[in-house]
C-alpha positions as CSV (number, residue, x, y, z in Angstrom):
1,M,61.8,101.7,213.7
2,S,64.5,101.3,216.1
3,T,66.7,98.3,216.4
4,T,69.6,97.0,218.8
5,V,73.1,95.9,216.8
6,V,75.8,94.0,218.6
7,V,79.5,95.1,217.4
8,R,82.1,92.2,217.0
9,R,85.8,91.1,216.5
10,V,86.2,89.1,212.8
11,G,89.9,89.2,212.4
12,N,91.6,92.7,212.6
13,S,87.9,93.9,212.3
14,N,85.0,95.3,214.4
15,I,82.0,94.3,212.2
16,F,77.8,94.8,212.7
17,T,75.8,92.3,212.9
18,V,72.4,93.0,211.3
19,P,69.4,91.7,212.3
20,H,67.3,89.9,209.4
21,N,64.0,92.3,210.1
22,L,66.0,95.3,208.8
23,N,65.7,93.4,205.1
24,V,69.7,94.3,204.4
25,E,71.0,92.7,201.3
26,V,74.0,90.8,201.5
27,G,76.7,92.9,200.4
28,E,74.8,95.7,200.2
29,K,77.4,98.9,201.3
30,F,76.4,101.8,203.7
31,D,78.6,105.1,204.3
32,V,79.2,105.9,207.9
33,E,79.0,109.2,209.7
34,L,79.5,110.9,212.8
35,D,77.1,113.1,213.8
36,G,77.7,114.2,217.4
37,D,77.9,111.4,219.5
38,N,75.6,109.1,217.4
39,I,76.8,107.0,214.3
40,V,74.7,107.4,211.3
41,Y,74.5,104.7,208.3
42,K,73.2,105.7,205.1
43,P,73.1,103.0,202.1
44,H,75.8,104.0,199.8
45,K,74.6,105.8,196.4
46,Y,77.2,104.8,193.2
47,R,78.0,107.8,191.6
48,N,79.9,107.7,188.0
49,I,81.9,110.6,187.2
50,F,81.8,110.2,183.9
51,E,78.3,110.8,183.9
52,T,78.5,114.4,185.0
53,D,77.7,117.1,183.4
54,D,81.2,118.5,183.8
55,W,82.6,115.6,182.1
56,M,80.2,115.0,179.3
57,N,81.0,118.9,178.3
58,Y,84.4,118.6,179.2
59,D,86.4,120.1,175.8
60,Y,89.9,117.9,176.2
61,Q,91.1,119.4,172.6
62,K,90.8,123.0,174.3
63,D,92.7,121.8,177.4
64,L,95.0,120.7,174.8
65,A,96.0,124.2,173.3
66,T,95.6,125.9,176.3
67,D,97.2,123.7,179.4
68,S,101.0,124.0,179.3
69,E,101.2,120.9,181.2
70,L,99.4,119.1,178.8
71,S,101.1,120.7,175.8
72,E,103.9,118.4,173.8
73,L,107.1,117.7,175.6
74,I,110.2,118.3,174.3
75,P,112.9,116.0,174.6
76,V,115.6,116.8,177.4
77,G,117.9,113.9,177.4
78,K,118.3,110.3,175.6
79,E,114.7,109.9,174.7
80,I,113.8,107.5,171.7
81,I,111.5,109.2,169.6
82,D,110.0,107.7,166.9
């Protein structure tokens, strides 16, 4: 299906008006890519990084023990330690 859309100026932004026959929901998000001379719009897919295998299998305690940047801090000035 091929449909023509028009770019319009609204405030300081350029917008596309989408014809009703494309059945796009109000507020639907799209990712925009340039493919040579073509502009490609794909529906945006939300990805929760906390539901990935890398995050689910992350061992925070191991990182605390092995990563020097996460180790306990040594006061160097007039910090208040309770």
